[in-house]
C-alpha positions in Angstrom: 0.1 0.0 -0.1 3.0 2.3 0.9 4.3 2.3 -2.6 0.6 3.0 -4.0 0.2 6.2 -2.2 2.4 8.5 -4.3 1.1 6.8 -7.5 -2.5 7.6 -6.4 -1.6 11.1 -5.7 -0.2 11.5 -9.4 -4.1 11.0 -10.4 -4.5 14.5 -8.9 -1.4 16.2 -10.2 -3.5 17.8 -12.9 -5.3 19.6 -10.3 -2.0 21.2 -9.0 -1.5 22.5 -12.8 -4.9 23.6 -13.3 -4.6 25.7 -9.9 -1.1 27.3 -10.9 -3.1 28.7 -13.8 -5.9 29.9 -11.5 -3.5 31.8 -9.2 -1.8 33.5 -12.2 -5.3 34.7 -13.6 -6.2 36.0 -10.1 -2.8 37.6 -9.9 -3.3 39.6 -13.3 -6.6 40.9 -12.0 -6.2 44.6 -11.3 -9.3 46.4 -11.9 -11.3 48.1 -9.0 -13.9 45.7 -7.2 -16.1 45.7 -4.2 -15.3 43.9 -0.9 -16.8 43.8 2.5 -15.4 46.0 5.4 -13.1 44.1 7.4 -9.5 43.2 8.3 -7.6 40.5 6.2 -5.8 38.9 9.1 -8.2 35.9 9.3 -8.8 35.5 5.4 -6.2 33.2 4.2 -5.7 31.2 7.7 -9.5 30.3 7.8 -9.9 29.3 4.1 -6.8 27.1 4.6 -7.9 25.8 8.0 -11.3 24.8 7.0 -9.7 22.8 3.9 -7.1 21.1 6.1 -9.9 20.1 8.7 -11.9 18.3 5.8 -9.0 16.5 4.6 -7.9 15.3 8.0 -11.7 14.5 9.3 -12.4 12.5 6.3 -15.0 15.1 5.2 -14.4 15.2 1.7 -18.2 15.0 0.6 -18.7 15.1 -3.0 -20.3 18.5 -3.2 -17.4 20.2 -1.6 -14.9 18.4 -3.8 -16.9 19.4 -6.9 -17.1 23.0 -6.2 -13.5 22.9 -5.2 -12.5 21.6 -8.6 -15.1 23.9 -10.4 -13.2 26.6 -8.9 -10.1 25.8 -11.0 -12.0 24.6 -14.0 -11.2 21.1 -13.7 -13.4 17.9 -14.2 -14.4 15.8 -11.0 -12.2 12.7 -10.3 -11.9 10.7 -7.4 -10.3 12.2 -4.2 -9.4 8.4 -2.8 -5.9 9.6 -2.4 -6.9 12.0 0.4 -8.9 9.2 2.1 -6.1 7.0 2.9 -5.6 6.5 6.8 -1.7 7.1 6.6 -2.0 10.3 4.5 -4.6 11.5 7.0 -2.3 10.8 9.9 0.4 12.6 8.1 -1.8 15.6 7.9 -3.0 15.5 11.4 0.6 16.2 12.8 0.5 19.8 13.9 3.9 20.8 12.4 2.7 19.3 9.0 -0.4 21.4 8.8 1.6 24.4 9.9 4.3 23.6 7.1 1.4 23.0 4.5 -0.3 26.4 5.4 3.0 28.2 4.9 3.5 26.7 1.7 -0.1 27.1 0.5 0.1 30.8 1.5 3.2 31.5 -0.6 1.6 29.6 -3.5 -1.4 31.7 -3.1 0.5 35.2 -2.9 2.4 34.2 -6.0 5.6 32.6 -5.0 7.0 30.1 -7.5 9.2 28.0 -5.4 8.7 26.0 -2.0 10.8 26.9 1.0 13.4 24.2 1.1 13.6 23.8 4.8 9.9 23.3 5.1 9.6 21.1 2.2 12.3 18.9 3.9 10.3 18.7 7.1 7.2 17.5 5.0 9.1 14.9 3.3 10.5 13.5 6.5 7.2 13.4 8.2 5.6 11.8 4.9 8.3 9.0 5.1 7.6 8.6 8.7 3.8 8.3 8.2 3.4 6.4 5.2 6.7 4.0 4.7 7.6 5.5 1.5 11.0 6.8 0.7 10.6 10.7 1.4 11.8 11.4 -2.2 8.2 10.1 -3.3 6.9 13.1 -1.3 6.8 15.7 -3.8 3.9 14.7 -5.7 1.5 14.5 -2.6 2.9 17.8 -1.2 2.2 19.2 -4.7 -1.4 17.9 -4.8 -2.3 19.0 -1.2 -0.9 22.3 -1.4 -2.9 22.8 -4.6 -6.0 21.6 -3.0 -5.8 23.8 0.1 -5.5 26.6 -2.2 -8.1 25.6 -4.4 -10.3 25.4 -1.1 -9.2 29.0 -0.3 -10.1 30.3 -3.5 -13.5 28.6 -3.5 -14.1 30.3 -0.2 -13.7 34.0 -1.4 -16.5 35.6 -3.6 -15.7 37.0 -6.9 -16.1 40.7 -5.8 -12.8 40.1 -3.7 -10.7 38.1 -6.3 -9.4 41.9 -8.0 -8.2 42.9 -4.4 -6.6 39.2 -3.9 -4.8 39.9 -7.1 -3.6 43.5 -6.0 -2.0 41.9 -2.8 -0.6 39.2 -4.7 1.0 41.9 -6.7 2.6 43.7 -3.9 3.9 40.3 -2.4 5.4 39.5 -5.4 7.0 42.7 -5.8 8.4 42.6 -2.3 9.9 39.0 -2.8 11.6 40.3 -5.8 13.3 43.3 -4.1 14.4 40.9 -1.1 16.0 38.5 -3.7 17.7 41.4 -5.3 18.8 42.6 -1.9 19.8 39.2 -0.9 22.1 38.9 -4.1 23.9 42.0 -3.2 24.3 41.4 0.6 26.8 38.8 -0.2 29.2 40.8 -1.9 28.8 43.8 0.3 29.4 41.7 3.4 32.7 40.3 2.1 33.9 44.0 1.5 32.8 44.7 5.0 34.8 42.1 6.8 38.2 43.6 5.3 37.0 47.2 6.9 36.4 45.9 10.4 34.2 48.1 12.8 35.2 51.5 11.1 32.6 54.2 10.0 32.0 52.5 6.6 31.2 49.0 8.2 28.8 50.8 10.5 27.0 53.0 8.0 26.4 50.1 5.6 25.3 47.6 8.4 22.7 50.6 9.5 21.4 50.7 5.9 20.9 47.1 5.4 19.2 46.5 8.8 17.1 49.6 8.6 16.1 48.6 4.9 15.2 45.1 5.7 13.2 46.2 8.8 11.4 48.8 6.7 10.2 46.0 4.2 9.2 43.5 6.8 7.1 46.3 8.7 5.3 47.4 5.5 3.6 43.8 5.5 3.0 43.2 9.2 -0.7 43.7 9.5 -1.1 41.4 6.4 1.1 38.5 7.6 2.0 39.1 11.3 3.2 35.7 12.2 5.8 35.5 9.3 6.9 39.0 9.9 7.5 38.4 13.4 9.7 35.5 12.6 11.7 37.4 10.2 12.2 40.3 12.5 13.5 37.8 15.0 15.8 36.4 12.5 17.0 40.0 11.7 17.7 40.2 15.5 19.9 37.2 15.4 22.0 38.8 12.5 22.5 42.4 14.3 23.5 40.3 17.6 25.5 37.7 16.3 25.4 37.4 12.7 26.6 39.4 9.4 25.1 43.0 10.8 26.9 43.2 14.3 28.4 46.5 13.4 25.0 48.3 13.2 24.6 51.0 15.7 22.9 50.4 19.2 19.8 52.6 18.1 19.1 50.4 15.1 19.5 47.2 17.2 17.0 48.8 19.9 14.5 49.5 17.2 14.6 45.8 15.9 14.2 44.7 19.6 11.4 47.2 20.0 9.4 45.5 17.0 10.0 42.2 18.1 8.3 43.1 21.4 5.5 44.9 20.0 4.5 42.6 17.5 3.7 39.8 20.2 2.8 42.1 23.2 -1.0 41.2 22.7 -0.6 37.6 23.4 -0.5 36.8 27.4 1.8 34.0 27.1 4.6 36.1 25.6 4.5 39.0 28.1 7.7 37.6 30.0 9.5 37.5 26.8 8.2 41.0 25.8 9.5 42.4 29.0 12.9 40.8 28.5 13.3 42.5 25.0 12.0 45.7 26.9 15.0 45.3 29.2 17.2 44.9 26.2 16.1 48.0 24.6 16.8 49.9 27.9 20.3 48.6 28.1 21.0 48.9 24.2 19.7 52.4 23.8 18.4 54.0 27.0 16.9 56.7 24.9 14.2 54.7 23.0 10.6 55.7 23.9 9.1 52.3 24.8 5.9 53.9 26.1 3.6 52.4 23.7 4.9 48.8 24.4 4.5 49.6 28.1 0.8 50.6 27.6 0.1 47.5 25.5 1.6 45.4 28.3 -1.0 46.9 30.7 -3.9 46.4 28.1 -2.9 42.8 27.8 -2.6 42.6 31.6 -6.3 43.7 31.9 -5.4 47.5 32.9 -6.9 49.0 29.8 -7.4 52.5 31.6 -3.9 52.5 32.8 -2.9 51.8 29.1 -5.0 54.6 27.7 -3.5 57.1 30.2 -0.1 56.5 29.1 -1.2 56.6 25.4 -3.2 59.9 25.7 0.1 61.7 26.5 2.1 60.6 23.5 1.8 63.4 21.2 2.6 61.4 17.8 1.0 59.6 15.1 1.8 56.3 16.2 1.0 57.2 20.0 -2.6 58.6 18.7 -3.1 55.7 16.3 -2.3 53.3 19.1 -4.7 55.0 21.5 -7.6 54.9 18.8 -7.0 51.1 18.5 -6.9 50.6 22.5 -9.9 53.0 23.1 -11.9 51.2 20.1 -11.4 47.9 21.6 -12.0 48.7 25.5 -14.5 51.6 25.2 -16.2 51.2 21.8 -16.8 52.7 18.5 -19.1 55.5 20.0 -16.4 56.6 22.6 -13.4 56.5 19.9 -15.0 58.5 17.2 -16.3 61.0 19.9 -12.5 61.3 21.0 -11.3 61.6 17.4 -14.1 64.3 16.3 -12.8 66.4 19.4 -9.2 66.6 18.2 -8.3 69.9 16.3 -5.3 68.4 14.6 -7.6 65.6 13.1 -7.3 66.8 9.3 -3.7 66.9 9.6 -2.7 63.8 7.6 0.4 63.4 10.1 -2.1 62.9 12.7 -2.3 59.3 12.4 0.1 56.7 10.8 -1.2 54.8 7.7 -2.5 52.1 10.0 -4.1 54.5 12.0 -6.2 56.1 9.2 -6.9 52.6 7.9 -8.5 51.7 11.3 -10.3 55.2 11.4 -11.7 54.5 7.9 -13.1 50.8 9.0 -14.5 52.4 12.1 -16.2 55.1 10.3 -17.8 52.8 7.7 -19.0 50.5 10.4 -21.0 53.4 11.6 -22.2 54.1 8.0 -20.1 57.4 7.6 -18.9 56.1 4.1 -18.3 59.9 2.7 -16.1 60.8 5.5 -14.2 57.4 5.2 -13.5 57.9 1.6 -12.4 61.6 2.3 -9.9 60.4 5.1 -8.5 57.8 2.7 -8.0 60.2 -0.4 -6.2 62.6 1.8 -3.7 59.9 3.0 -3.2 58.1 -0.4 0.5 58.9 -0.4 0.8 56.6 2.8 -0.2 53.4 0.9 3.4 52.5 -0.2 4.3 52.5 3.4 1.1 50.9 4.5 -0.3 48.6 1.9 -3.4 48.2 3.9 -4.6 51.6 2.7 -4.8 50.3 -0.8 -6.5 47.3 0.2 -9.3 49.1 2.2 -9.7 51.7 -0.7 -11.3 48.6 -2.5 -14.6 49.2 -0.6 
């Protein structure tokens, strides 16, 4: 039976090829479209997890399967491969699920190649659960990634597809930029080794670290978990890797974002506080009040958090105040606060994410005209905050 698994999977390989065509079609769609008001954090995750749950729970009913195949324009074929017990056992492993969602996310977002470390783990787990040689895992992996992606596409409405294409476009361009940056990094690093820790080495490392951090933060609200992991990797590079000559102020800024991106999780608070200490040791002049306020909110002291944030007179502080106030006091209170601000018409009053959250909140109160007006005024922030381009699809 073990040797038959990869052979049975080959029957479904046309599905993978058909899906690739679907991905590219959605990627090419650029026209404006309608979309429901709301965040994007759970869109990919929800669609992928629904499909995975079907595969693991043997809930591959004919109606769902036909709809999935219709999504990619493929004729109905038997999904027997997905009902094999050892395949479902393989899919039930938590790390395997995480790796499949990671590969499917990259596939949906337009990436052509699989991340090799992730693929290696899937191959090893496949061999362990099925008894097949791990080299035979590639076909089943391609099929399952394709089905997860197809299930996701089947879960979105045709009105949202143009916006999906727009986000794919942004992600693909970012990937190209990172690839070019990595290609040049090696030669730069080799030259820096001969320079030691002089002014030129420090300046070069500062520029590289800042540019990478900037690129990562641009997509933090679209792919929070992935962004966090990559900033953690950047932390290791400035501490003990190829960017150790970076200024302490740059290192502290990276530590700052590692802490801030996970401060909302109660179980991460001890780690966040450790990073807070590192920031103070590395660059005592760093303003950590926003992190301190968010720690209080996570610990249940929302009023204490708002007192700190109310005194931070910059766009980031006001944007964070708006978010926390909205979460804890409600839409009516936070819009009353905003309407009372004399500088609310200044584009620098909020960050791009702050304007994004304001537009969503105004729309929920059916203040559509004002929401559109606010977005048009801060349109230039879309490069730094892609979320603004996303919500302009409303």
